[in-house]
MIKOLPA-279811 format. One record per residue (C-alpha): residue in one letter; x, y, z. Coordinates in steps of 0.25 Angstrom, whole numbers, plus 2048, in hexadecimal, padded with zeros to 3 digits. Each point is the difference from the previous one (the first is absolute). Example, Ala and Ser with C-alpha at 12.3 -4.5 7.8 and 13.67 -1.06 7.14 Angstrom:
BEGIN
A8317EE81F/S80680E7FE/
***
This chain:
BEGIN
M75CF096E1/N8057FC80C/F80780D805/L7F3805801/H7FA7F5809/I80480880D/S7F780C7FD/R7F47F77FB/K8017F980C/F7FD80C808/V7F58047F6/F7FA7F2801/I8017FF80F/F7F880F801/L7F67FC7F6/A7FD7F4805/F7FE80580E/V7F780B7FA/C7F77F67F8/L7FF7F680D/I7FB80D809/C7F68027F5/L7FD7F67F9/G8037F580B/F8057F77F5/D8087F4804/L80B8007F9/S8057F2806/A7F37FA7FC/S8018047F0/H80F7FC800/S7FB7F2806/Q7F97FD7F2/E80B8047F7/L8047F27FD/G8087FD7F3/H8017F57F8/P8077F4806/H80C7F97F8/I7F87F47F8/Q8077F57FA/T7F97F87F5/F8057F27FB/L7FA7FA7F7/P8037EF800/G7F67FE7F4/S80D8057F8/Y8087F4805/T7F57F5800/Y7F27FD7FC/V7FC7FF80D/N7F3809805/H7F5801809/Y80980380C/N7F87FC80E/S80A80180C/I80F805803/V80A7FE80B/Q80F804803/S8067F5805/A80D80080C/D80B8047F6/G7F880A7F9/F7FB7F97F4/I7F28047FA/F7F77F57FC/V7F28027F9/G7F67F67FE/A7F87FE7F5/R7F67F77F7/N80B7F87F9/G80C80180A/I808807808/L80A80F7FB/C80D801808/Y80680C802/N810801804/G80180F7FE/I8057FF7F1/T7F67F77F8/W7F37F7802/K7FF7F27FF/H7F57F77FD/I7FE7F3808/S7F47F97F6/L7F57FA809/N7F37FC7F9/N7F980480B/D7FB80D807/I80B80380A/H7FF80880D/L80C804808/L801801810/R80D803808/H8017F680B/Q80B802808/E80C7FF7F8/R7F97F97F5/I7F88057F5/I7F37F77FF/A7FA7FE7F3/W7F37F87FF/S7F47FF7F6/K7F37F9803/N8057F2800/F80F800804/I80B808809/G80E8027FC/S80B80C802/V8098087F9/S80F804803/Y80C8077FB/T8097F57FF/T810801803/S8037FF7F1/G7F880C7FF/D7F47FC7F8/F7F27FF805/E7F97F3803/Y7F37FA803/V7FF7F4809/P7F37F9800/G7FA7FA80D/D7F77F6806/T7F27FF7F8/L7F6804809/N7F47F5801/S7F5809809/G7F98087F6/D80280B7F7/I80B80A807/L7F780E800/N80A808807/I80E800808/E80480A80B/S80D7FF80A/H80080580F/A80C7FF808/N8057F27FD/I7F27FB7FA/L7FD7FE7F3/Y7F17FF7FF/I7F97F97F4/L7F18027FC/T7FA7F57F9/S7F27FC7FA/E8007F680B/G80580980D/L80D808805/F80C7F8802/I80D806808/N80C7FB7FB/G7FC7F57F7/P7F47F77FF/S8017F980C/G7FF80C809/E7F18037FD/V7FA80B809/E7F27FC805/F7F580A800/P7F27FD806/A7F47F97F9/E7FA8077F5/Q80B80B7FE/K80B7FE7F4/P80B8087FF/E7FF8097F2/S80980B801/I80D803809/F80780E803/P80F801805/S80180B80C/G80A803809/D7F87F980B/G7FE7F37F7/I7F67FB7F5/F7F2804800/I7F77F67FA/L7F28047FA/T7F77F47FF/G7F47FD7F6/T7F780580A/N80880E803/E8067FA80D/L80D806804/Y80B7F9806/R80E804804/H80B7F5800/S80F804808/G8077F27FD/E7FA7FA80D/R7F2801801/L7F38047F7/E7F780B807/I7F48067FA/T7FE80F7FE/A7F88097F8/V7FE8057F5/P8008127FF/G7F2805800/G7FE8067F3/I8097F67F8/E7F77F77F8/H80B7FB7F8/L80E7FF806/S80A8007F7/H80E804805/V80580180F/L80C808803/K80980380C/S80680D802/G80680480D/D7F77FC80C/N7F48017F6/T7FA7F67F6/L7F78067F4/F7F57F77FA/I7FD8037F2/D7F37FE7F9/G8058017F1/I7F17FE7FA/N7F9809808/S80D80A803/E7FF7FF80E/V80D802809/F7FE7FE80F/L80E80380B/G8007F980C/F8007F1805/P7F37F6800/G7F980080D/Q80480D803/E7FB80F7FB/M8048017F1/N80180D7F8/R7FB8017F3/I8098097F5/A7F98087F8/Q80A8067F6/P8087F37FB/A7F27FB7FE/G7FC80B7F5/F80B7FD7F8/L7FE7F2801/D7F08017FD/E8048077F3/F80D7F97FC/G7FD7F2806/F8097F880A/N8097F67FB/C80B80080B/A80880780B/S80C800809/V80880880A/I80A8087FB/S80780780B/S7FF80880C/G7F17FD801/R7FC8037F1/I7F87F77F8/A8007FE7F1/Y7F27FB7F9/G8027FA7F3/T7F38037F8/Q7FA7FB7F3/T80080D7F8/G80680B808/G80F7FC803/V80480080F/I7FB80780B/V80880480C/S7F980480E/T8057FF80E/E7FC7F680A/E7F580A804/G7FA8007F2/E80680E7FC/V8037FF7F1/I80D8067FD/R8007FC7F1/R7FC7FB7F3/I80A7F87F7/G7FC7FC7F2/K8048027F2/L80080E801/E80A80180A/G8087F57F8/L7FA7F3804/Y8017F67F4/G7F07FE801/N7F580380A/D7FE7F0802/V8077FB80C/K7FE7F0802/K80B7FF80C/L80780A80B/M80E7FB805/V80A808809/D80F7FC7FF/V80B800809/S80480E7FD/E7F0804801/N7FD8037F2/L7F27FD7FB/W8007F67F6/V7F38017F7/L7FD7F47F7/H7F58027F6/E7FC7F57F6/H80B8037F6/S80A807807/V80880480D/S80280D806/R80980580C/I7FB80C807/E80B806809/F7F680680A/P80180680B/S80E8067FA/A80680E804/F8018027EF/S7F38037FA/Y7FF8067F0/Y7F880B7F9/T8027FE7F2/S7F78027F4/S7F57F5806/A7FF80B80A/G7FE80B7F6/L80D807802/E8098027F3/G80D8047FB/N80E804808/I7FE80380F/K80880D801/D7FB80580E/I7F67FC80B/L7F980A80B/R7F57FD80A/F7F680D800/E7F5802809/G7FE7F2802/E8017F97F3/L80D7FC7F9/Y8048067F3/A80A7FB7F5/A8068097F5/G8057F77F3/S8028017F0/K7F27FD7FF/G7FB80A809/L7FB80380D/F7FA7F6808/R7F67FE80D/L8007F5809/S7F17FD803/P7FF7F580C/Q7F47F6801/D7F680880B/D7FB7F880E/S7F37FA7FA/I8077F77F7/T7F77F67F8/P8047F57F8/S7FE8097F3/S80880B804/Q80E8017FB/E80E801807/A80980C801/R8028057F3/F80680C7FA/A7F980C7F7/R8058097F7/V80080F806/A7F880A7F9/G8017FB7F3/I810802802/Q8077F67F6/E80C8097FE/D80E7FD805/C80180480F/N80D802806/C7FE80380F/L7F680280B/V7FE80A80C/G7F5804809/T7FD80D804/V7F6809809/G7F98027F2/G8007F37FC/L8097F57F8/V80C8057F6/V8027F87F4/G80E8037F8/S7FC7FA7F1/N8068007F3/G7F28097FD/G80580980A/L7FD80380E/L7F27FC805/H7F780380C/I7F77F6805/T7F3802807/G7F67F6802/Q7FF7FA7F2/Q80480E7FA/K80E8037F9/I80480D800/I80C8047F6/I80A80B807/L80B7FE7F6/S8007FA7F3/D80F7FE7FE/P8057F2803/V8027FD810/T80B7F7804/A80280380F/L7F880680B/H80380480F/Y7F680680B/D80480980B/P7F2800809/G80980C809/L8008097F5/D7F57FA7F9/L8088007F2/L8007F67F6/F80D7FE7F8/A7FE7FA7F1/G80C7FB7F9/T7FF7FF7F2/V8088007F3/N80580F801/G80280180E/I7F680180D/R7F3809802/I7FC80480E/F7F2801802/K7F880680D/M7F67F4804/N7F480B803/G7FC8057F2/W80B7F97F8/E80980E7FF/E80D7FD7FA/I809807808/R80D7FC7FA/D8047FC7F2/L80E7FB802/S8057FC7F1/L80C7F67FD/P7FF7FF7F1/N8017F17FA/I8017FA80E/S7F57F7804/I7FF7FF810/D7FE7F3806/A7FF80280D/I7FE80A80B/S80380180F/V80180980B/S8097FF80B/S7FC80580D/A80780C800/G7F78057F4/I8087FD7F5/L7FD7FC7F2/W8077F37FA/L7FE7FE7F1/T8067F47FA/S7FE7FC7F0/M8047F37F7/S8098087F9/G80580B807/P80780480D/V7F980080D/Y7FC80E803/R7FF80880F/S7F980D802/T80980A807/K7F580380B/P7F47FA806/I7F38037F7/S7FA80580C/E80680E7FD/A7FC80B7F6/G8088027F4/G8047F97F4/L8077F1802/S80E7FE7FC/Y8087F17FE/S80D7F9802/N8017F47F9/F8077F1803/T8057F77F6/A8017F0802/P80E801804/D7FE80980C/L7F87F2805/Q80C7F87FC/S7F77FA7F5/T8037FF7F1/E8008097F7/G7F18057FC/S7F97F5809/Y7F5804804/I7FE806810/E7F27FE806/P7FB80580E/L7FB7F780B/E7F880480B/T7FF7F780C/G7FE80380F/G80180E7FE/R80C8017FA/L8048057F1/L80B7F47F8/F8057FF7F4/S8017F47F8/G80B7FD7F6/D80B7F77FA/G80880380D/G7F57FB80A/L7F8809809/F80480F804/T7FC80B808/Y8038107FE/E809808809/P7FD80E7FF/A80A806808/K8097F87F8/Q7F87FF7F3/L8047F37FE/F7FA7F37FD/L8037F580A/P7FD7F1801/D7F57FE80A/T8037F880C/I7F37FB806/F7FC7F87F3/D80B7F87FA/F7F77F97F7/T8088007F5/L80B7FB805/Q7F97F5808/T7FA7FB7F2/G8098037F6/A7F68087F8/S80480A7F6/R7F580A805/I7F5800809/G7F48047F7/E7F580480A/I7FE7FF810/E7F37FE807/E800801810/T7F57F6807/S7F880380C/D8097F7807/N80D8077FD/N8037F67F5/I8078057F3/W7FC7F97F2/F8088057F4/I8027FD7F2/V80E7FB7FC/N8078017F4/Q80A7F57FF/P80D8007F5/G7FC7FB7F4/R7F27FC803/P7F48057F9/R7F680280A/G80080680D/E7FD7F880F/I7FB80180A/W80780080E/V7FB80280F/A80680680B/K7FB7FC80D/Q80580880C/A8047F880C/E80080580E/N80E805801/G7FD8097F4/E8077F87F6/Y7F97FC7F3/E8007F07FB/I7FF8017F1/N7FB7F57F9/A7F97FE7F0/L7F27FE7FF/K8007F27FB/Y7F27FF7F7/H8057FC7F3/H7F48027F8/L80680D801/D80C7FE7F8/S7F88017F3/K7FB80E804/I80580E800/I7FE80780C/N7FD80E7FE/C7FC80680D/L7FC7FC810/F7F6807809/A8007FB80E/E7F3801809/K7FD7FD80E/E8017F2805/N80C7FF7F8/V7F87FE7F4/M8078017F2/W7FB8067F3/M80A7FC7F2/G7FF8067F5/T8047F77F5/N7FF7FF7F0/D7F47FA800/G7F780380C/I80180080E/L8067F780B/K7FB80180F/Y8087FB80C/D7F97FE80C/P8077F880C/V7F37FD806/Y8007F57F7/A80E7FE7FE/R8027EF803/P80A7FC80A/E80E7FD7FB/S8007F07FF/T8077F77F6/T7F37F57FE/F8057FC7F3/H80C7F57FA/T80A7FF7F6/H8007F27FB/I80C7F97F6/S7F67FA7F5/G80B7FA7F8/I80D7FC7FC/H8057FD7F3/V80B7FB7FB/A8058067F2/R8097F37FC/G8047F3804/E7F57FB80A/Q7F38057FA/G7F3802807/Q7FB80880E/V8077FE80D/N7F980080D/P80280C807/Q7FE7FA80E/N80C7F8800/L80A80480B/L80B7FD7F6/T8017FE7F1/R80C7FB7F9/F8018037F3/S80C7FB7F6/S80B8087FA/S7F78017F2/S7F4806806/N80680C805/S7F68097FA/L7F4802809/R7F28087FF/F7F880380B/D7F0802800/F7FA80880C/I7F4805803/S7F880980B/T7F4800808/D7FF80F800/F7F58057F7/T80280D801/W8068017F4/E7F88037F2/S80C7FA7F9/D80B7F6805/P80580380F/L80F806803/F8097F5802/Q80E800806/Y80A7F5800/R80E7FC804/L8097F37FE/V8097FE80A/G80D7FB7FA/L8008097F5/A7FB80D804/E7FF80580F/E7F680C7FD/W7F18007FD/S7FD8047F1/E7F780B7FE/W7F1800801/A7FA7FC7F2/K7F37F97FB/N8067F57FB/S7FB7F3805/F80C7F77FC/V8118007FF/E8087F87F8/F80F7FE805/G8097F97F5/G80E7FB802/L8017FE810/K80E7FA805/P7FE7F4806/G7FC804810/R7F580180A/Y7F680C7FE/E7F4804807/F7F58087F7/L7F980B807/V7F38077FD/R7F6808806/S7F48097FB/Q7FB80E804/D7F28057FF/V7FC80F7FA/Y80080480F/G8107FD800/S7FD7F4809/V8097F67FF/S7FE7EF802/E8087F6806/I80B7FA7F7/A7FD7F37F9/T80E7F87FF/F8057F47F8/V80E7FA803/F8077F97F6/R80D7FC7F9/I8067FE7F2/K8097F4802/A80F8027FA/P8037F97F2/P8077F2801/F80E8067FC/L7FE80B80D/A7F97F7808/W8087FC80E/Y8027F27FB/A8058067F4/F80A809807/L8037F3808/F8037F77F4/Y80A80D7FB/G80680180C/L8047F1800/L8048007F2/V80980B804/V8057F880B/V8027F57F9/I8088077F5/V80980680B/Y8017F3805/F8067F97F4/I80880C7FD/Q8077FF80D/K8007F17FF/W8088027F2/F80A80A806/K8017F880C/L8037F47F6/Q80B8077FA/Q80580480D/L7FF7F3805/K80A7FA7F4/E80A809801/Q8007FE80F/Y8007F17FE/H80D7FD7FC/I80580980C/E7F77FA80A/E8067F27FA/V80E805804/V7FB80680D/L7F87F3804/E80C7F87FE/R808808808/T7F780380C/E7FE7F07FE/S80E7FF802/L80180980B/I7F47FA807/K8087F27FF/E80C806807/K7F880780A/E7F97F4804/K80D7FA800/S80680A809/D7F37FE808/D8017F2802/L80F800802/L7FD80B80B/A7F57F8806/N80A7F4801/I80A808807/L7F8808808/P7F17FE80A/K7F68047F7/T7FB80C80A/T80E8047FF/S8018007F1/D7F18087FF/E80880A80A/L80C8017F7/K7F88027F5/L7F780B805/T80A808808/G80D7FB7FA/K8057FC80E/V7FD7F780C/T7FF80280E/S8077F880A/S7F67F9809/K8027F880D/F7FA7F3804/K7FE7FB80E/M7FE7F27FD/C8077FB7F4/T8067F27FF/V80B7FE7F7/L8047F47F9/F80E7FC7FC/A8027F37F7/D80F7FC7FD/I8047F37F8/Q80A7F7809/G80E8007FA/F7FC8097F3/T8108047FF/K8057F27FE/I7F47FC7F7/A80280D7F7/E80E7FD7FF/E7FF7F27FB/M7F28037F8/D7FF8037F2/A7FC810801/D7F47FF7F6/K7F97F4808/L80380780C/I7F880C7FB/D7F67F87FB/Q7FF7F880D/L7FF80D809/D7F58057F6/K7F87F5803/F80280080E/Y7FC80F801/F7F47FF7F7/Q7FA7F680A/F80480880D/D7F880D7F8/S7F57F87FE/V8007FC80E/V80280F806/G7F58057F8/K7F57F4803/F80480680E/N7FF80F7FE/I810800802/E80880B7FA/K80C7FB7F9/I80B809804/K80C7FD7FA/T80A7F37F9/I80F802805/G8067F47F9/D7FA7F4806/A7FB80780A/Y7F1804800/M7F980A808/A7F0802801/A7F780880C/G7F37FF804/G7F680C806/I80680A7F8/P7FD8087F7/I7F27FC804/K7FF7FF810/N7FA7F3805/R8017F780E/T8007F47F8/N80C8017FA/P80A7F8809/V7F67F57FE/E8008017F0/V810801800/I8027F3808/L7F47FA7F6/A8088057F5/A80E7FB804/L7FA7F3804/E7FC7FF7F3/M80C8037FA/Q8087F4808/Q7F57F77FB/H8018047F3/M8107FC802/K7FD7F3806/E7F67FC7F5/L80B8037F6/K80A7F8808/K7F77F37FE/T8028017F0/K80F808800/T80A7FC80B/D80980B7FC/I7F680B803/W80580B80A/D7FE80280E/L7F880C804/R80480780D/I7F480A805/G80080980B/I7F580B806/H7FE80B80A/T7F4807802/G802811804/S80080F7FD/V8068037F1/I80280C7F7/A7FC7FE7F3/G80280B7F3/V8078007F1/V80D8037FF/G8088047F3/Q7FD80A7F6/K8027F97F3/K7FF7F3805/Y7F57FE80A/S8017F680A/Y7F57FD80B/D8067FD80D/I7FE7FF811/W80B803809/G8007FE80F/D8057F780A/T7F57F57FE/V8077FF7F1/N80C7FD807/T7FA7F780B/A7FA7F77F4/S80D7FF7F8/R8067FA80E/M7F37F7800/E8047FC7F3/S80F7FE801/S7FE7F980E/G7F57F67FB/E8037F27FA/A7FC7FB7F1/G7F37FC7FE/R7FA80680D/V7FA80E802/N80680780D/I7F880B806/S80380A80C/A7F880180C/T7FA80B7FD/T7FA7F97F3/Y7FF7F3808/K7F3809809/L7FA8047F5/I7FE7F37FA/K8017F680B/D7F07FD800/F8027FC7F3/F80B7F87FD/Q8087F5807/C80F805804/E80C7FB805/F808807809/R80F8017FD/G80580980B/K80780C801/M8097FF7F5/P80D80B7FE/V7FE80C7F4/K80A8087FC/Y7FE80D807/K7F37FC805/G8077F780D/D7F57F3802/I7F48017FA/A7F27F4803/M7FE7FA7F3/F7F67F67FB/F7FE7F77F6/V7F28007FA/N7FD7F07FD/G7F38037F9/L7F1804803/N7FA7FC80D/P7F87F37FD/A7F3807804/F8028097F3/S8067F87F4/E7FD7F67F7/A8097F3801/D80C8057FA/K80180A80D/V80280C7F5/T7F38037F9/P7F680680A/N7F37FC803/A7F3807800/K800802810/F80D8077FC/I7FA8097F6/I7F680480B/Q80B80380B/I8098087F6/Q7F28087FB/L7FC80280E/L80F8087FF/R7FD8077F5/I7F2805805/L809809809/D8078067F4/V7F08027FA/E7FD80680D/E80C80B7FF/F7FD8037F3/V7F1802800/M80080880D/E80A8097FA/K7F78037F4/L7F4802809/A80880A809/K8038077F4/E7F58017F5/L7F37FD809/P7F880E800/E80180880D/D7F2801803/L7FE7F0801/F7FE80180F/F7FC7F2801/H8057F97F6/N80F803800/T80C7F7805/K7FB7FD80D/H7F47FB7FC/T8087F67F8/S8097FD80A/H7F67FD80A/V7F87F77F5/Y80E7F87FC/T8027FE80F/Q7F27FC803/V7FF7F67F4/E80C7F8805/L7F980080F/L7F47FB7FA/G8067F67F7/R8087FA80A/G7F37FF80A/E7F87FA7F4/K80D7F67FE/V8028027F2/S80B7FB7F7/E80D8077FF/E7FE8037F1/D7F2805804/L80680A80A/L80A8047F5/M7F48047F6/L7F980680D/R80B809803/T8048037F1/A7F08057FD/A80080880D/L80D8087FD/L7FA8037F0/H7EF801804/D80180E801/M80D8047F6/G7F48047F6/Y7FE80E808/I80B8077FB/D7F98007F5/T7F1800802/M7F67FD80A/D7F57FC7F7/D8027F17FC/H80E801808/E8007F17FF/T8017FE7F2/R80C80A801/S8077F880B/V7FF7F27F8/E8068087F4/Y80B804809/A8017F2807/R8037FB7F1/E80B80A7FD/I8087FE80E/L7FE7F0803/P8087FA7F6/L80C808804/Y7FF7F780B/H7FF7F47FB/Y7F17FE802/N7FB7F57F8/E7F38027F7/E7F77F9808/Q80480680D/I7FE80F7F9/E7F27FB7FB/Q7FC7FA80F/V80680E805/C7F88097F6/K7F57F8804/L80180380F/I80180F7FC/M7F48017FA/A7F87FA80B/T80280C809/S7F68087F8/I7F5805807/P7F67FB803/P8097F3802/D7FD7F37FB/P80C7F6803/Q7FC7F17FA/N80C7F9808/I80880280D/L80B8077FB/E7F780A7FB/Q7F980180D/I80D801806/L80380D7F9/C7F3807800/D8007FD810/A80D8077FF/N7FC80C7F7/L7F3803809/D8077FD80D/H7FE80F805/I7F07FC800/G8037F780D/R80C80B807/V7FD80980A/D80580B7F7/F7F67FE7F6/L7F980E801/I80E8067FD/Q8037F77F5/S7F38027FB/D80180F801/K80E8007F7/L7F77F77F6/F7F880A801/Q80980C7FC/E8067F87F5/Y7F27FF7F8/R7FB80D804/M80E8067FA/R7FC7F97F3/H7F0802800/K7FD7F3803/V7F780380C/K7F680D801/S80080280F/K8047F980D/K7F37FC802/D8007F87F3/W80C7FB805/N7FD7FB80D/Q7F27F97FA/Y8097F97F6/Q8087FA80B/V7F57FB808/N7FA7FA7F3/L80E7F8800/L8027FD80E/E7F27FA801/S8037F87F2/H80E7FC804/E8037F2807/F8117FD801/Y8027F37F9/T80B7F9809/N7FF7FB80D/I80B806803/A7FB80E7FC/R7F57FF808/K8097FD80B/M80980A7FF/R7F5809800/E80080C80A/I7F3806800/S7F27FA7FB/K7FA8067F4/E7F3804808/Q809809808/Q8078057F5/I7F38057F8/E7FA80680F/N80D808800/I7FF8067F2/K7F1804803/Q80780480D/F80A80A7F9/S7F88047F5/
***
C-alpha cells in the first residue's frame, strides 16, 4: 500500500545501487523496453455499408476522415460512416484544402457540405491515358498517366529526355521523385526537373519518405531501407529491413519526433527511430484488428490511422498512456505494484506477476514486454515489500518470501498489510487478528501483537519510531513507545470523530515527503504528540481544493509533483489528481484529464524516476510516461450537422446561414452535432448552450443531439463544443436564429391593437363630446346672439369714436384709456361759415335747414378726407378743420388751400342750378397749435392756440365765396397759388393783419378750371413730401440700425441721398426722376435694420409699406423698388437712373478717404463673419476696384483719385 512507499524507495535505491555495482546492469535500458500496449480503436465501416477493399485514407482540413475503396468513398464524421457510391476503384489524396478522388479515367473531389452532409463533385475527364497515380506537393498536383506526367491538368505535361518514360512518382518534402522505366530517378520541385540517382542497393524503389533533414528510400520487394539523399552518402538501415523481410512491406509514414511507421503485409505496424532502431511492433496481439496494413495516415492530432482491407484502426502512438492487460499476460484486479531488483512486480487477485521486458537483441519473432506469473503464485496477493533478504508478498495464502523463482511460506495466516523497517531490519505483517513482527535475519518472530478479530489494513512507523495500525472495521491504534525499545507494546486508540470524520468511517495513514498523514472524511490530518490531537494539515490542503470526501492514496514523483487518488462524493470510482509544485512552493492542482480512466477503478499508484507513474486498476496496469506526452492543443472541430424543425416547416435547415428565421409554429427544434475528435470509443462529450434561453453551459454528456421545445419568440444563439479524452475543448460552433412572433403577437398586430384602441377611445370621446356639444349648443346660441349684439354695439362705438377722434388718438384712447396732448409747430386751420346764416335759420324750415346743412357738411367731409385734413368740429353753420395733425407733414398749408378752393368750387357749381344756395366764407391761418381730447363722458378732439383764433378772424374778415388767408399761410403757398393782397385789415384783439384772397392755382400747376392740380403740381407737392419721408426714414434708421454697422449707417444713407441729387442734376434728369432717385436713396439700405444678407429685398418691403402713406402711386413705388434692387453687388444698372444710384452708392471708391471707409466696411463684415482676414478683404477690394467703373460722366468727373492709385494704396498699407 502507499504508506509503505517511502521505506520501499529507500530499499529500492539501496538494492539498485548494489546491483549496478555488482552486475553492471543498466536499469534505464531495461525500463526503456517496458512499453505497454497503446490505446487502439477499431472501426468497421462494413457494418454501415457493403463497401470493402480499402486502398487509401485521408483527413480533410475540417477533420473528417475519408476512405477510398473499390466501389466508392467512405466518409466518417465522428459519429457514423456514410457511403458515396462510385463504380470505380477510388483513390484519395489531400491537396491543399481539397480532397481529391480519382480513378484510372477521372478526377473529382469530395467535401463536407454546409447542409451537414458529404458530396462528391465530378471533375474534368482526363484524355491523356489511364491515371496511374496522383501526388501533391506544395500547390502543385502531379498526375501520372500511361502517357506521361502532368502538372495540374493535361496542359502542363512535364517533358523528359528521349526514351525516359515516368512509371512511378513518390512525394517527398523536397518535391516529387519520378522513377522512369529505365530505373532513372528524377526530382521535380515545382520549377524544374533534375536527374538524381537511385540509392545503391535498391533495385525496386517503392517508397520515399522525408523525415527531418533526411530522406528514406525503401525497396519493398527486397526489404531494403536507405537513409540519406541521392548523390550523397547513403546509410543502409538493417533492423527495420529484418522485419520487412519477414512480414513484407506495404507502406510507410513519418509519425512524430523522427519516428517512422512501417505498414507490413502480415506483421502489423513496425515503429522505429529515424536511425533504424526498432521501438516496437504493434500487431493483432497488441489490439490491432489485423496484421495486414494497406495504408498509414497520421491525423492532425498525431494519431496513427491504419487501413486494413476491411477495417480501420486508430493508434494513439506516441502517447503518455499505455496499457498492460490480459493481452500482456496480466490477470485480475491489481492491488499493489513494486520494482524490486530492477524488475516490476504486480500483486493482484489472480496472483503475483513480473514484467519481462524485451531484450536489446530484438528480432521480428521476439515478443513485446509481457507479464509472467511468479513461482506459480495464483492466490490473491494483497501487498508487496522489498527487503534486503528478498521480495516479500502478503497474500490470502500467507506471508511469502520470494528469492529468484523460489517461494517460501513464512506464515500461513492471510496477510493483509506489510511494512519493512530497514534500519531495524524488521518486517511487520498485518493479519486478520493483529500484527506479527519478524527479524529478517532468519525470519525470527520477535513479537506477536494480537488484536482479536481486528484485521490490519495498513501499517506505518513514524519518524519517531511510533507504530500506527489501521483497520477498516475499527479504530486507529498507536503504540505508546517506539518499537525499538525493549519490552511489550501497548496501544492507545483513536476513532473517526477524532479526525473530524463520520463515525465508523475508515482512517488511512499516508506517507509522503517524510511525513505521516492521516486521511479521513474530514480531510488530511497530522498527529501532534504534545497535544495528543489530530490537527488539519496545512501543507497539503488537497481536500478543500478538489472538493473530495477523502484522499485515498498519495505518491510523490522525482520532480516533487504529487499524485493522489480523490474520492468524490456520490461517485463510485476515484479520480486521479496531480499537484504540480511551482517555483514559489505552492501547488497547482488539476485532475488528470484522460477519460479512458472513467471506466476503471484505480487501486494503487507507484511512482518511479523520470516522473513515470504506474496505476493498478481493476483490469490491469496503466502506465503514464511524460516522455511520450503529446502537446496540449486543440486540433479537432465541432460541427452542427443538422437542424430539424419538429413541426410546421419540415426538413433540415442549413446551419451555415448567418440568421435563420422560423415561424411561430416552428418553435421546437432539434440540433444534431458532431465532433472530429476520434479519441473516444463511443460518442464524444458535448456541451451546449442556448443563449436566449439559458445563460449557463450544460453538463458534459455523450448526446450528439439536443431538442428544444416551445421556444418563445425572440433571438437565440445555439453554441456547442466537444471535449476529447485528454480534456481538450474544441472551438465553439455557432448557429443564430430567430423565432418569429405569431401574427397576433407580431409588431404589426400590436400596432393594429393600438390603432383600434385609439379609434375606440376616439369615438367614445367624440360621443361624449357630441353630448356636451348638444348641451352647450343652446347656451352658445344664446351667448352668440348676445355676443353679436355686443360686437355690433362695440363696432358702432368704435365707428362713432373714429368719427369723433382721429384714428391715432382713438387707438391711444382705447389702449390706455387716455390721450396725451401734443403740440404741432405747423398746423393750418380752416374755418368755413355760411354768410347770413342767422337770418336764413329764422326764415327757413328747420328740417330743410338741417337737411341742407347735412349735405354741405357731407361734401366738406369728403373734401377734407381727400386731402388728409382732420375735421375738428361744427358749431352751427361754422365748419372747422385742420391740416398737419395728428400726423405732422410739410404739405398741410397747400392741402388745406386746395380743400378750401374745392369747397368754394362746389358751392359755385351748386349756384349754377340753385339760386338760393348760400354763400360760404372761408378763413385760413398757419401756425402752432395744441391738440388733445377733452371730456370724460363725451369725448371731443380739439385744438387750441392763437393760430385757431387767428384762423377764426380770417374767416370773419373774409368775403362770401372767397378764401381769405393770413400772410403766414401766404408765404407757404404763394408758389402754388395765385393770391390777391387785400392789405392790412383790422382784426379784433389782433390789430392790423395782412390778408390775401386765394384766387386759384398758379396756371402752371392747374388744369383749365384753376382748381384741379396738374401733374407738375403733383411732382412739386411730392418734392415737399419727400422731406417728411426723409425725416421719418432717418429717425427710424437712427433708432433701429445695429450699432456695429460702421459703414452702412445714417451717415452713409445721408451721403447717398445728397449724392444722387448732385448726380441727377448733373445728368439733367427730370424733377420726377430726381424724386424717384432721392426716394430710393433714402430707402436703399433700410433692410440693414433686419439683415445684411439680401438686405435689398428687405428694403423693397419697407418701401412698399412706407411710400403709400406719403401718396406715392403704384407706378412710382415700383420704380423706386427697381432702383433699390439695382444697388445689389456686383451692380448691373439697366438705365440712367439706376446708374446714378449705383454711382452714388459706391461713391467712396473714388474718394480720398476710401481706405478709411474700406476699413469700416471690413470691420462690419468681420463682425458678421463674412470675411476671414484683412488680407482676404484687401484682395476682395482690389478685385472690386479692378472690375469697377463709374457709369455716369458726372461721377467720373467728380472722382477725386484714380482706381489705380487706390489699388496701390491698398497694397502699400496691407
